C-alpha positions, -999 to +999 in steps of 0.1 A: -495-251+037-479-272+010-473-263-026-461-281-057-425-291-053-402-267-072-380-281-100-346-291-085-318-271-102-297-290-127-270-312-112-284-306-076-270-330-050-293-353-031-302-339+004-284-362+027-277-359+064-241-349+055-253-321+032-276-309+059-248-309+085-225-291+061-251-263+060-250-259+097-284-273+106-288-299+133-314-328+131-341-309+151-337-278+129-339-299+097-371-315+110-385-279+114-375-273+077-394-304+067-425-293+087-424-258+073-423-270+037-443-302+041-417-319+019-380-322+014-362-290+003-340-288-027-305-275-025-315-238-031-341-240-003-318-257+020-292-231+015-317-203+022-328-219+054-292-225+063-281-189+062-314-174+076-312-198+105-275-193+111-265-177+144-252-147+125-286-139+109-312-153+133-296-146+167-312-178+178-291-181+210-293-144+220-327-130+208-344-141+241-319-121+261-316-091+238-353-083+244-344-074+279-322-044+269-335-008+272-341+004+236-364+034+240-363+070+251-373+105+240-342+107+219-348+074+201-364+077+166-358+040+157-344+013+179-332-022+170-347-041+141-337-019+112-303-016+095-291+009+121-304+029+151-317+064+148-316+092+174-326+128+175-296+151+176-315+184+173-310+214+151-290+214+119-283+243+095-312+264+082-335+251+109-335+215+098-340+187+123-313+161+122-308+125+132-277+104+139-278+069+124-253+045+137-244+009+143-215-015+151-210-049+135-185-077+136-163-092+109-143-114+131-141-148+114-134-133+079-107-111+093-089-140+109-090-160+076-081-131+053-073-100+074-071-073+047-104-082+029-121-093+061-115-059+077-121-039+045-155-055+038-164-051+075-160-014+070-180-015+037-208-035+053-213-011+082-212+019+059-241+004+039-261-002+070-260+035+077-264+051+042-292+025+035-313+045+059-307+079+042-277+091+062-245+104+048-217+086+067-195+111+086-173+089+108-159+054+111-147+038+144-134+003+152-128-020+181-100-045+175-087-075+196-056-095+188-038-123+204-005-122+223+021-100+206+044-130+207+021-152+187+035-160+153+003-148+135-003-116+154+020-093+133+004-106+101-031-101+114-025-066+128-009-055+095-037-069+074-066-056+095-052-021+099-043-019+062-078-032+053-096-006+075-075+022+061-076+009+025-114+009+024-122+038+047-096+061+031-108+054-004-145+057+003-140+092+018-153+087+053-128+096+081-118+069+106-117+090+138-109+065+166-112+031+181-096+007+206-071-021+205-064-049+230-040-078+230-045-111+250-036-147+244-074-156+245-076-140+210-047-160+195-069-182+173-099-158+169-093-121+166-121-096+168-127-068+142-157-047+151-166-017+128-188+012+136-202+040+113-221+071+122-241+091+097-263+122+097-297+125+080-326+149+079-353+135+102-379+137+073-356+117+050-351+084+069-356+052+049-368+018+062-367-018+050-404-029+050-416-038+015-451-028+005-473-023-025-484-055-043-469-055-078-442-029-070-408-035-086-379-051-067-347-035-080-311-046-076-284-019-077-247-017-073-221-043-082-226-075-101-230-108-082-200-132-081-191-163-062-172-146-034-185-149+002-208-179-004-216-194+030-201-164+048-230-162+073-227-199+080-190-197+084-194-168+108-217-189+130-192-217+138-159-219+156-126-225+138-111-259+135-076-266+121-089-260+086-095-223+090-073-214+061-095-235+038-124-212+044-107-183+026-132-185-004-160-176+021-145-142+026-159-113+006-139-090-016-146-053-014-142-023-038-144+010-019-145+031-051-177+013-061-191+019-026-184+056-029-204+056-062-232+036-045-234+061-016-238+090-040-263+073-062-285+061-033-285+095-016-294+112-050-323+088-054-333+093-018-337+130-025-367+120-046-398+102-033-393+071-055-382+046-028-407+025-009-381+004+009-344-003+008-321-029+023-284-035+018-271-070+009-249-079+038-246-112+055-264-139+034-266-113+005-297-114-017-313-140+006-313-119+038-321-086+021-352-100+003-364-120+032-360-092+057-378-067+034-407-090+027-410-101+063-409-066+076-437-056+053-458-087+057-458-094+020-444-120-004-416-117-030-409-132-064-375-130-079-363-138-115-327-150-110-320-146-147-323-109-142-297-107-114-266-089-127-238-116-127-201-112-132-194-149-136-208-173-161-230-202-153-240-191-118-267-212-101-297-198-082-280-213-051-248-193-057-266-161-065-288-162-034-260-171-010-233-149-025-220-121-003-205-100-031-201-064-018-215-030-027-250-042-036-285-029-025-321-040-029-350-016-033-387-015-037-397+014-060-430+032-064-449+023-096-435+040-127-403+053-111-380+027-125-367+048-154-359+077-132-340+055-108-322+037-135-310+070-150-294+079-117-276+046-113-265+046-149-250+080-144-229+067-115-219+037-136-236+011-114-257-019-123-295-014-122-320-043-128-356-050-120-354-085-107-388-092-092-419-079-076-438-076-044-466-103-040-494-110-016-485-147-011-463-144+020-438-167+002-404-164-014-406-177-050-375-179-072-375-185-109-345-196-129-343-205-166-381-205-167-386-229-138-396-223-102-365-234-082-376-223-047-410-218-030-407-211+007-432-196+032-414-165+046-426-167+082-404-197+091-374-180+076-375-149+098-400-145+126-403-182+133-366-190+131-353-213+159-351-196+193-330-212+221-330-206+258-295-221+263-285-234+297-265-209+318-245-212+349-255-193+380-232-164+390-218-185+418-211-215+395-195-192+370-173-177+396-161-212+405-156-221+369-137-189+360-113-197+389-101-161+393-077-161+422-086-138+451-066-107+452-050-114+486-021-091+496-017-061+474+019-059+462+040-028+468+062-010+443+098-003+450+100+021+420+069+040+409+088+054+379+099+020+366+063+008+369+050+038+350+075+033+322+066-004+319+029+004+318+032+031+292+051+007+269+026-022+275+005-035+246-029-022+260-017+013+269+011+020+243+004+047+217-017+036+187-001+062+165+012+035+141-024+024+136-043+057+133-017+075+111-026+050+084-062+062+085-075+094+069-089+111+100-096+145+084-114+138+051-146+159+051-128+186+071-152+183+101-130+162+125-123+182+156-106+155+177-086+128+161-077+094+177-057+095+210-082+112+233-113+101+252-137+104+223-136+115+187-154+147+179-169+155+145-186+187+136-222+186+125-215+202+091-227+238+088-232+242+125-213+250+157-224+217+172-207+183+171-211+146+176-188+128+201-181+091+194-164+064+214-159+026+215-152+009+248-150-025+266-127-041+292-127-078+285-106-088+314-133-073+337-160-091+318-143-125+323-137-120+360-172-107+367-196-105+336-221-083+354-197-057+366-178-059+333-210-052+314-218-022+336-183-009+333-183-010+294-213+013+293-200+035+322-166+041+305-183+051+272-204+075+293-173+090+309-154+093+276-183+113+260-186+134+291-149+141+292-150+161+259-182+179+271-208+159+252-241+149+265-243+110+260-273+100+239-274+063+230-253+032+223-248+004+199-230-028+207-212-058+193-215-088+216-185-110+210-187-143+229-176-179+224-198-210+220-233-204+235-239-241+238-215-240+268-233-229+300-203-209+312-203-188+280-241-182+283-234-170+319-209-145+304-235-133+279-264-130+302-243-115+330-228-088+307-263-080+293-277-076+328-249-051+337-252-033+304-290-030+308-287-015+343-260+010+332-280+021+301-310+028+322-291+046+349-271+067+325-299+073+300-281+057+271-305+033+254-292+006+230-306+014+196-287-011+174-261-038+175-248-072+165-241-105+181-210-126+172-209-160+188-187-191+184-155-170+187-131-198+196-106-219+178-086-250+177-064-235+150-028-222+151-023-229+188-056-213+199-079-238+214-096-215+239-125-192+240-121-155+236-126-133+266-162-121+268-161-088+248-193-068+246-179-039+227-198-007+231-201+022+206-217+053+219-225+088+207-232+121+223-239+157+213-216+187+220-238+218+218-210+243+214-176+232+199-159+263+214-163+247+249-149+213+239-123+198+262-093+176+252-069+155+272-038+177+266-025+199+294-026+234+279+000+254+300+022+253+330+010+263+364-025+248+361-040+229+391-045+192+385-077+180+403-089+144+407-126+139+407-138+108+426-125+087+454-093+065+450-095+034+471-067+015+453-088-010+434-061-031+418-080-063+411-078-071+373-057-039+368-031-036+342-006-027+368-011-060+386-008-079+353+021-060+336+042-053+367+035-083+389+024-110+364-010-115+381-046-115+368-062-118+402-091-104+421-125-089+413-127-060+389-134-026+404-171-022+413-192+003+393-216+026+412-239+039+385-254+067+406-219+081+412-210+077+375-241+097+365-233+125+391-197+127+381-205+128+344-230+156+349-205+175+370-177+172+345-199+182+316-209+213+336-173+222+342-165+219+305-195+239+294-187+267+319-151+268+307-137+261+342-115+232+329-098+229+295-081+195+299-101+164+310-093+127+309-112+098+325-093+073+346-094+038+331-066+013+322-035+020+344-054+043+368-048+080+376-011+081+370-014+067+335-042+092+328-020+121+340+009+109+320-012+107+288-024+143+294+012+154+299+025+137+267-004+151+247+003+186+259+040+184+262+037+197+298+050+177+328+033+175+362+044+176+398+021+155+419+015+157+457+001+126+472-012+122+507+008+099+530-007+064+522+007+029+530+008+018+494+010+047+470+013+024+439-022+011+445-036+046+447-017+057+416-023+026+394-057+014+409-085+014+384-113+027+406-143+038+385-162+071+381-130+092+382-117+120+360-085+141+360-090+178+351-067+208+347-078+243+355-066+279+359-093+284+386-089+257+412-110+276+437-140+278+414-137+240+406-134+231+443-164+254+451-185+238+424-176+203+436-186+213+472-219+227+460-226+195+440-215+172+468-187+157+447-155+145+462-124+162+445-088+165+455-061+189+442-032+166+435-006+186+417+004+213+392+013+212+355+047+222+342+082+211+336+096+183+315+089+153+338+063+135+359+074+140+395+057+117+421+066+098+453+102+107+451+105+097+414+111+121+385+104+104+352+113+126+321+086+130+295+112+121+269+116+087+285+079+083+289+073+092+252+099+068+240+084+040+260+049+050+249+057+051+212+079+019+212+055-010+211+039-009+176+071-001+157+088-030+176+059-053+169+055-044+132+092-042+123+097-028+088+059-022+085+064+006+110+077+027+081+041+028+068+034+053+096 
């Protein structure tokens, strides 16, 4: 269908091949734009196609494969496709039925360019995804990846990102309760900042984005629109060249105090029945929010750009539609409810403007200064956006390309104690206290487990029940074997939730990969997704929301290589009785230490092999999903029955690092008794999966329960004392604590005083 050509905005540039390329569209995609319109677009229309067809908004390289993920289950109320996923979490106070609403998203490119604002607005954006659906946010998490600690930009990036997360989350009044941090040279030129928010809502008060009701008002609320963040979605869909710093104007600027007002105003309006649909203005701002609402409802939309609240003079329709100014929402209201809604937002000192209406045309029509400056059919913008089946290497070809050296002979250790001290001080294991003490972890007074354990635990307000929350991924495993790495990311999340006693429910993800136009990168993506899918099915943890971030590679600041494949997983579970909750800390002397699961000394891709022997060799440890499920069920049963009160899963650094972390948390040492084995270091530091360490006052009952369940367990020691004693070595807890706490203060220098 063709229409009359809209009037080009004043001073619009001619649409040249260079202009098209600058908007991130290739020749074939621009040909599709011409076919969709039946004419040449003007600059406003080109900009709208550009952001909606960007990788960040359209998922054009990943949609085909995302459809293969398991997304349903009896606990799922709403899976992918909305602002966030929704799962049933059972009873709330006064007999209400509650839902958890949660999602994880990336803000990688903005955080590398401008770390404080990039991280801060990442937090703000994910908060809006959750409260848009009617939930009050109760917890924030994050998953961060930085380059080598020796890289000249790493200290600056760590400081900015951590301060940005704290600066926004602390001010908006939502606790930041945990997360994960890795360091690797692969992230030197492209860090990863993934933010997760969890909220709670009544099941009968969940809001969706589909616009409906021809003639209904489209309402803009929140902050005014400025010129910050223009082309943010397009920038996030390309790799970095040497001019990364020049992209600073594409980074949004956040205001957490306004976001707090927006949360309260939206939730107050949501307590009425005035809202038909609601969508936050995230990536691509007013464009994506309006297109997604109209497309979801199968309707058209007309917007009057003169009515859009603006904080800068002379803004063009192009600038307003592509701005990613923060703290803004778009709503469709029921007829006649405008005054009621406006009174609420005025009370909270926020902008409120009727900027358009729902139509029956199936088109987006924009008017500015009395002229139609855009007229686009909606279908090509959303449902009919480009979809690519990118070439991908076979598993065998990928293995040859990755060129991971075979493990060969396993090295032996001449000093277990020295190895343990080195691991506890290493970047990927060292205490994150310097980070999380900058976050408000207690606001709201419902945080039961702060950062430092297996999973954060947040009380469901007014009840004796709680949500457990974790983020997990082991990128070095995903590089060496994407399929096993994908399985392991889900399995570790499952273990971390089980370790506190929570029943795992569902997952979200943030799929961080490099350039999908490279077959080896697509092999990483498809391999990880296959492993994730199998694990989600086996462990009954469907994926209900998520985000894809591609083109994470850089030629800037000495980078030049792709990131490690990093499918970050966020997961939640429910703890039915907080009085039975387990933590990682040893509680008293004289308790039996029991290891659940076999230890075969899997040291391929282990931190011990890398940190103590300078090798990144071998296959990652295999993941047996049936055993993971059985061991998780068993551990949760032990916790629920009160048979164990300290639980920790074995992951980075293996069993000895897990035991040491338990000892440091509880200020109780441990004397370990190992069987006579040829290479004790491989058993102590191997990263075999599906394992837990537990401490108990009733070893006989735990051993009997394991025998009845057909679970392999071994009593390996006793708590107590002021040292870890193992294989002839006695390592004082004071020395271990000093090593464990040393990395971040040394890295951050004077900034360590902030903690």
